[in-house]
Structures are given as C-alpha cells and as structure tokens.
N, C-alpha and C positions, 0 to 999 in steps of 0.2 A: 503495500498499500505505499502511496505518497504522505511524505511526512507534510503534517500544517507545519505551518510558520509562526513562531511565539513570539511577540515581540513584550519584552519584558523591561518594566522602567522602575527601577530602584528609587525610592526617595532617597533622602541625606539620612535617616535614621538608617537606613543598611549601614554606613560607615560609622557614623558619632550617633551614639545616643543622647538622651538629653544628661547633664550632668557631666559628661565627661567632658576633655581639655581637646579631644583630637589628636592624641597621638599617634604614632603608624601604628604600635603595638595594638593602639585600642580599635583602630580604624581595622586592620588585617583580621582581628579577631572577630568584628562583629560581621565581616564578611562571611564567614562560614555559613551562619544559619543561610542564608537565599542563597549562598552558592553550590551548599551542598543539596539543595532542594533543587537548583538549574541542573546540575550537572546530574543528573538521576532524570531530568525532564528532556535531556538532549538525545536519551538514547529514543526518543519517542517523537520530539519536534525538530522541526530547524529553528534554531535560537538566534535572538539579538538582543541584549542585552543593551539599555540606556541607562543612562544614572545621573543623579542631582550633584550639585556641585556648590551650593550654597554656601554652605560654612566654609570647605576650602579655600572657595576665591574670597570670603569675606577676609579670611585670617589673611590672606595673600598682601590683600590690600591694607589690613592693618602693618604686618612686618613692612611693607613699603614707607607708609607715614614714620613711622618710625625710626629710619634709617634714610637721613638725605645723603649720604656720600653714596651710595649706590641712585643710579637710575629709575624713573616710575618706569615702569611699563601699563599702557593704556587696559582696559577691562579683557579685550578680545584677544591679548596676548596672554591675559591671566586664565582665561579659560579654555586657551591653549595647551597652556602649563598645567592644570588639571585633568584635562584630558588624557594625557599621556601618565602623570601620579597615582590618577584612579583606575586606568586601566592596566595599568603595571601589579596595583594591589587585585583587581579583581583576576587577571590572568594568572597572576603566582596563585592563589587560592584556588581558583578552577583548574589550574592543572593537578596541585596537590588532590581535589576530590572527586578527579580523573582517573587518578592512578589508584585511589582507592577501591572504584569501582571497576579496575582491572582493563579498564579501555582506553585508557591515556595516549596508545601505539596510533590505534586509529581516529583518534579525536583532534582534531585542528582549531584553533581561533587568531583572533587577530583582534588587537584596539585599529580601528581607523580614526584619523584625525578628519573631525567631519567640521563642515561650514553650512551655514545655511544663510537663504537668502530672505532678509527682511524687505519693508518699504521705507525709504526715510521722510517719509510722509504721513507712517505710522504716528497717531495719536499718544501713543504712550513714551513719546519722547517727549509731550510735552508734560506728562502727568506719572511720573516714577509710581512703581506699585510694585516691585518685585523685592523682597527680602531675602539679604545676603547678608553673610558674617554671623557672628555669634548675638543669644538676645541677652537685652540689658533690663534689671528690674526698675533703671529710670532713664525719664528722656536725655535725649542730646541732639546737637543738632543736626538736622538732615535727616533722622532716623523718624519711624510710625511705630506706633501700639502696632501688634499683630497677636495672635494667638499663643505665640510662644513669649512677649515682650515685647521690648522697643528694639526695633530693627535697621538697619540702614535699607533703602530701597534705593533702586536703580530702574532706568525705564525697560519694558519687557515688551518689544515690539512680538507681533504675529510672526509666525514660521513661514513662509513660501514655499521654498522649496530646499530639499536636499542637497546637495551639488555630489556629495560621493556615491548617491543610490544605484548608480550603475554598477561602480566596484562594490558597492553591498551585496547589487543581486546576484553578481556573479562569484562572490564568494560565500553563499548562499548555497548556488547551485553546487558548488565543491565541498558542500554540508562541512564550511566554518559555523565555528558560532561567532558573532560577531559582537564586537563591543563599539556603539557607537553613538554621535549625539549627543557625547556626552557634558554633562550640564546646559543640555540644550541647544549646542552647538555654538561655534564661533561666528558671531552676527555678520552678515557682509550686506555691502549693496553692490550694485553695480554701476561703475562710472565709466562710461565708452564698454572698453573691451576688458577693463580690469575689474578686480573686485577689492572691494575697500571697507575693513574693520570699523565696525562703527562701537561706542560706549554704550552697552547695554549688554542685559542677560536675556537671554529669550527662555522662555517655560519649558521643562525639559518633556514634561508632560504634553502640553501640545505639539513640542518638536518630534515627541514619541509615537504621537497620532499621524502627522505629517510623514516621517517615516514608515510605519505601520502601512500606508495608503500607497506610500512607494514601491512596499516589497510585496503587495496582494498578501501584506500578514490575514491570515485567519481569527486570532485572537492577540488584541491587545491586553496585559495584564500589570495595573498600575500597583505596585506596591508603597505602602506606607505605614504608618504607626497606628491605627486605628482597625477597628474590627471589621467595621462594617460604615456606607455613608450614614448620615444621621440629619434626620430633620429635627429643626430647633436644638443644635448642637449647644450643651451646655445650660441648657434650661429646664424646669421640673418635667417640662411635656416633652422632654426627648425622645426620638422615636428611633431605632435603627430598622434601615432597611434590606432584607436581604435581596430583592428584586427588583427593575425600577426600568421603566420603559423609555425608549426616548422621547418620547411624548413629555412623558411627566417630567424627567432629568430636566427637559427645555423649561418646562412649567415651573418648577424649582427654583430653578437658575433667574430666572424673570423675577421671582418671587424675592432674589438675596438671600434663599437660605444657604448658601455656599459660598464663601466666605473668598475675594479674587485673591487673599495670598496665602490660601490654603487650602481646600477642597475644591471651589470652583474651577480652578484651572483643568484640575483630573476628571471631574465631573465634565466640564467643557469637549476635553480631551476623547474621552470614551464618547461622548454624541457625536464628535466630530467623524472618528472614526468609523461608527456604524454607520452616518450617513454619507461616508466616500465608500458604502461596499464591504465593509468588515461584518465581518458572522458575530463575535461574540468579545464584550468586552467586560472585565472584573476589575475591581478596586478592593481591594484586601487588605489584611496583615503581615506582616515581615514572615511572620512564623506561619504564613497559611497558605503560602503558596501552591503546595500539591493540594491540597483540600480544597481550595477555591476552584482548581481545574477539574475536578470533580463536583463542583459544585455545591460543596459541602461548607462552605464557608464565605465570607466576604458579599459583596453586592454584587449582583450579578446583573448587568443591564444588556437589555436587547431590544431590537426594534420593535 
C-alpha cells in the first residue's frame, strides 16, 4: 500500500518546557517524547517534521542585545540559525530512536533550510502580534501580555509559498523523513529576480499547513501543550472538543474563541489545510501523537 504523507508540526514545548532555561541538555531530553513516537510512525507514514523556534530566536535576540562587540544579525538570519540548530537536535534524537527500532540503516532523514514567500504589503508588518523569546511576569517596552506572560512580539505575515517544496517532494519520493519550515521558514519577499529577507517570524502552524498543501499531505498533526482545543479556555464554562468541523472552527475563530497568540493560528492552519484538500487535521498534546492518529486523543478536525 502507498504510504500516507503526515506533516507533524511540533510546538515550542517539544524543546523547552515551562520553567526551563532551555539548555541544550534540556531540549535534547524533551525531544525524546515526540521523536520516539514519530520514529515508530515513520514505519507506516511518509513524514515531514516542522517545528517552532520562538524561544530560541528570542534568546538569540537577547544575546545580541547584551553583547555590542559582535555585529547584530537580522531576524531572518536568526531564523536560519535556529533551523540548523533545532534540525541538528531533531536529527540526532531521531537517529537514536531509529537505531532502537533496528531500522536506522534503511531510514534516511534531512533538514532543509527553508524560506517562505510573504507579501511586503501584509498588514501584519504594521501590527506585530507574534510572541518570541521568554515570558516575563512584568511588562517591558515592546512586549505584550500573552497566555504565558509578557513577551516580545514581532510581525507575523501570512505564508504564501514554500520555495523548497520541489526539493522536499523529491526527498519524500525517496522515503526521506524531512525536517523543514523550521520556525515557520525564513520570511522573504521578491524584488525583481532576487529574494530579500524581512524582519518577521512566520507562524509555524500556518507555514506547516502551506507546506502540507504543497506536498499533498494526507494528515496535518499539530502538537502543542494542551490535550484538546477548548471553548472558553480558562473560564468556569471551559469545554474541551474531541471533534470539530471546519464550519464550526471557522465560526469559533470569528467569535474570538481562539487567541491569535496561541490556539488561533493552530485552528486556522487546520482549516486552511482541509480547505486546500487535506483529509484530516488534528491538534493534540505532545504525549498523545500516536493516540491522536488513532482517533483516541486530541481534537479531530474534519470537513
């Protein structure tokens, strides 16, 4: 049977958990939980792994600001740096898990440095909303309050096209596990025949949905730190959803049920993917990847 294509979008908690400093040791240890499950799933599916980079790119910005002897790099360069950094961490963890399964000799994987086209006239450039870096308990200049605390925000334009889509499709044809669209991809605009990086961070879930569309994925699995999508989140009348139609999801988005800095982009990404022809979208907890694919956990989103 032809293997289905599964895109797994790992959230920030896959690498850095609440209260952690984000050391290399912590991140590598945290990756074992999702990557162990993904390694098993690679026996059944063709897989693309995407990931966030908010804490990592935010930390790089803090490092730059605290050291004036070294030239500062623009955000798109920092996104590229984190693609390599996190790609290495995922690859090394994946290699160990595939060896445990006894299949490492005939399983291949590769991190693709990925850049994504955005519209220079996207209104997001005038209204930064994307949280990056650590959360603080008290407000700071240029920071906004999010569900996790006060965080720095940057523009988050919509992804239009993933430039490395053809290379990624070729790798999937040859049964590679592909790591791509790290941090939502490196945001670029086109000037003449040249691609120019811009100061922004693309939402990784929206970019993952666009990539899933490009590779004709069957399933988009968005991994986060909550068991299910909830209505009235954090309120006395909170209600978890095990299933949700595209029509219902669109209605809830319009009602403001899902905040733009947290669950909103995840639900919108699922809607985008299904409207573009995808078969199934799931939002689930880090520990429930395999269970969610069996329909036993998470929020299953359908047409």
